[in-house]
N, C-alpha and C positions, 0 to 999 in steps of 0.2 A: 788771157782773155779777160775783158772787163764787161767786168760787167758793161651875121656877117657885118662884124665890126671891122671893116676893112682896114681903116687907118690904124687902129689899135693893133691888129694882127700884124700889119706890115711893119709897124714900128718895132714891135717885139721881135719879129723875124730879123729885121735889120740889125738890131742890137745883138741878137744871138749869132748872126753871121759874122759880125765884127769880132766877137769874142772867140769864136771858133777859128777864124782866120789868124788871129793873134796867137792862138795856141799851136798853130802849125798844121792843124787839120789831120794829124795822125797818118800822113802819107808814109807808105813803106816803099821798099825798092830804091835803088840808087837814083833813078830818074822819074819815078812814078809812072803814069801812063801805062803802056803795054808791059812794062816791067813789073807791074802789080802795085798794090797798095793795101793798107789797112783801112777797111771801110767802116765808118761809124754807122751804127744802126740804132735808131730812136725807138724806145719801147715805153709804154705807160704802165706796165705791170712790175711786180716785185721780182726779186731774184729767186723766189720759191715757186713762181707761177710756171705752168707747163710751157708757156711761150718762151720765157727766158731760158729754161733748161734746154729746149729743143734748138733755139737759136744759138746758144752758146756752143752746143755740140756741133751745129752746122759750121760755125767758124773754125773750130778745132779741126774738123775733118777737111774743110776747104784748104786750110793752111798746109795740112799734111799732103793732100792730093795734088796741090800745085807747088809743092816743095818751097813753101813760104812766100810765093809770089803774091798771093791774095790771102787776106785775113779779115776777120770781122771783130770789132769791139762792140758789144751790146751795152748800151747805156739805158739802164732800167729806171723806173720811178719818175718818168718824165724829166729826166736830167737835161735832155735837149729840147725841152718844151712840150706842151700839150700837142695832141695829134694835129690840130689845125695849123699850128706853127711848124711842126715837123714836116708835114707834106710840102709846105712852101720852101723849107730848107732843102728838101730833096730836089724840088723843081729847079732851084737856083744853083744846086751843086755844092752847097756848103756842107750838107750832110748827105752821105751816099745812099742810105737806106732807111726805111721806117716801117713799122707795123701800124696800120691805120684802119679804122672801122669803115664799114661800107657806107655809112652816112657821110663820111668825109668825101668819098669818091663820087657819090651821087650828086654832090654839089658841083662837080666838074663835068660829069656826064650822067644825065638822068637815067640812062639805061642800067646803071649799077643798082638802081632802086629795085629792079626785079628781084635781086638776091636778098633784099632787105625786107621783102613783103612776107606776111605770115603764110604758112602752109605751102610755100613754094617748094621747100625741101621736106621730105617725109621724115628724115632722121639724119644723123651725122654721116652715116655711111653713104647715103644718097647725095648729101651735100658735097662730100669730099670727092666722090666719083665725078660730079659735074664740074666743080671748080678746078679740077686737075685735067679736064678734057679740053685740049686745045681746039678741037673741032667745034666745040660749043663756045668757048671763051676767048679764042684767039683774037678775034676782031675787037672784042670788048677790052681786053687787056692792053692792046696796042693803041687804043683810041686816045690816050692822053700823051702820046709821044711828042705831039707838037708843043706840049708844055714840059717836055724833058722828063716825063714820068712814065716808067714802064711797070706794069703790074705783073708780078711773077706768079702769084697764086694766093692761096688763102689758108688760114688757120681757123678751125671751128671755134665758136664761142659756146657751143653746146645747145641743147634743146631747152627752150623756155616754156614754163608753165605758170599757172596762177596759184597763189597761196593766199590764205586769208585767216582772220581771227574768229570767224563765226561758225562755219559749217562746210561740209563737202559740197563742191560744185560739180554738178553732173551735166547741166545744160546751160545755155546762155541766160535763161530765165532765172537761174539761181544767183547770178551776179547782179540782178536788178537792185538798185539802191546802194550798192557797195562802192565806196570810194577807193579806186585802185591806182596805185602809183605807176606812172609811165615815165620814160625818158622824154626830154623836151623835143618832141618830134611830132609834126602834124600827122604823119602816117601812124605812129604808135597811139596817138590820142584817138584817132578814128578807129583803130584796131580794137581798143578796149571798149569803146562805145558800141561797136558792132557786136562785140562779145557779150554785151549786156550790162557792163559796168559803167561807172562814172569816172572818166579819166582825170587823174590828178597829177600834173607834172611836178616833179620834186627832185632835188639833188639826192643822189644815192646815199650819201652819208647821213641824211636826215630821216631815212625810212624807218629805222628801228624805233626811234623815239615817237615818230608819228603813228606807227602801229601800236605801240605800247599805250599811247595816250588816247587813241581813238580818232585822231585826226585822219588816219587812213584805216580802211577795213582790210586792205589787201595790197598785193603787188604782184609782179611777174618777173621770173628770172630762172636760171638754171639751178640745179641742186647744189652745186659747189658754192655758188655765191650765196644762196639761201643759208647754207651752213656756216660758211666763213664769216658772214656778216651777222650771224646769230639771230636771224629773223625767225628761225624755228622756235625760239624762246617766247616770242610774242604773237606768232601766227602759226598755229599747229596744223592747220588743214592745207595739204598740198594736193591739188587736183591736176592730174596729168593731161592738161589740154594740149601740150606739145604743139602750140600754135605757131612757134617761130624757132628756126635754127639760126642763131647769129653767126656772123662771119667777120673776121679781120683779114686784111690783105697785107702782103709784103710788097712794097714798092721800092724801086731803085732808080737813081738818076740814069736817064737813057744814055747819056754820053759815057758815063762810067761803064755801063754794061758793054758798050761798043768798043771800049779799050781792051777788052779781054781777047786773048788769042783764041783760035778755034779750040785748041786743046783745053785751055783753062775754062772757057765757056761750057764745054762739055762736062768738066769736073764740077763746075758751079751748079749746073742744072741737076746733075746726079745727086749732089749733096743736098740741094734744096728739096728734092723729092724725098730723100731720106729724112730730112727734118720734118716734113709734113707727116710722114708715117709715124715718126717718134712722137710728135705732138698729139696726133690723133689717138695713139695708143695710151699716152699719158692721160689725156682728157677722159677717155672712156674708163680707164682703171680708177682714176680719182673720183669719177662720178659714182662708180659702184661702191667705192669706199664711203663716200659721202652718204649715199642712200642707206647703207647699213648702219652708219653712225646715227643718222636721223631717226631711223626706225627704233633703234635702241633707246634714243632720247625721247621717244613718244610722238614723233610726227605721224599724223594720220594721212596716209597716201590713199588716193582713190582714182580709178579710171573714170573717163567721161564719155559722153555721147559724141564721139569724134565727128560723125556726119553732121550733127546739129551745129557744131562749131564751124565746120568747113562751109556749110551753107550760109551761116551768118556772116562769115568773112569774105565770101565771094565778091560782094560789091567793091571791096578794096582792090581786088585784082582788076576788076572791070574799070575802075577809076584811074589806076596808075599804069596799067599795061595797055598803052594806046598807040605808040609808034610802031611802025613795021618792025624795026630792029628789036624793040622790047618784046613784041609779040613772038618773034622768032626765038628769042632767048628763052622766054617763058615756056613756049611749046617744046623746045628741045630739052629743057630741064625736066618738065613733067614726063616727057617720053622716056627719059633715062630711068625713071622710077618704075616703069612698067615691065 
């Protein structure tokens, strides 16, 4: 096991496709097709990340349960390109599978935006319950098949909260005047503004220095990223707003999935379910470890007025959940939490 600038993206994808084709594509089995193959899976995380560990185990179990007919090579660290490129490679069949963020899929079908909005999911458990429920997600996951992309399910990115250099945040009013880093997303910028802060888009790798120098007053992320990026060294106040539970998706080329025999597809689905379970358990355990390490290092955690933040963020739901399909998805998701 191994590990919309349209023209620019298309050119990069074409170059990557030629390179992969020249390398033979990693096909297994005597004839490929229904005889099986080794599927390449594009990932933007490192070999130590829970996603890589769970996906690598997924491939090992799949090979065993199909007697070697199907296998997975996980290419970490954006080896097969960034997510925008990877999803195009999956669509054209040059790469068989990829892990991509929800923002990538909402560019293809806006209904995926529902799962990217704040406070749609209460926590990781609620999120995993919903994204694995075919009665809720079945139509959404198959909606990209005309582009040769099938969504299989999701991996959690964990619960995101606000941290800052100045003080505990209890209500949206406490964020007034604070410059808070966000991802380069209209939704996320509006999210921070509704939460009371001043949204400041910035590359993730620049956040530490910006917090240290005062260019930023705060940011928002999960505990694992807060620790591994050492943001706790320069922003000691971590307020548990729990405003967003992030999500990645596993996508596969639709034609490749159709090549599997009924028996092998059943094995594939079963092993994918096991991978989701493993990843979720890893994420939760690593989060607990991170919190303990952060507390020992001096991070000041505090609870917040959850209802105040929920009320503040409601206009974002009203703005983006507008189509009948998006409303049905949102309502089913919230009902699952009750």
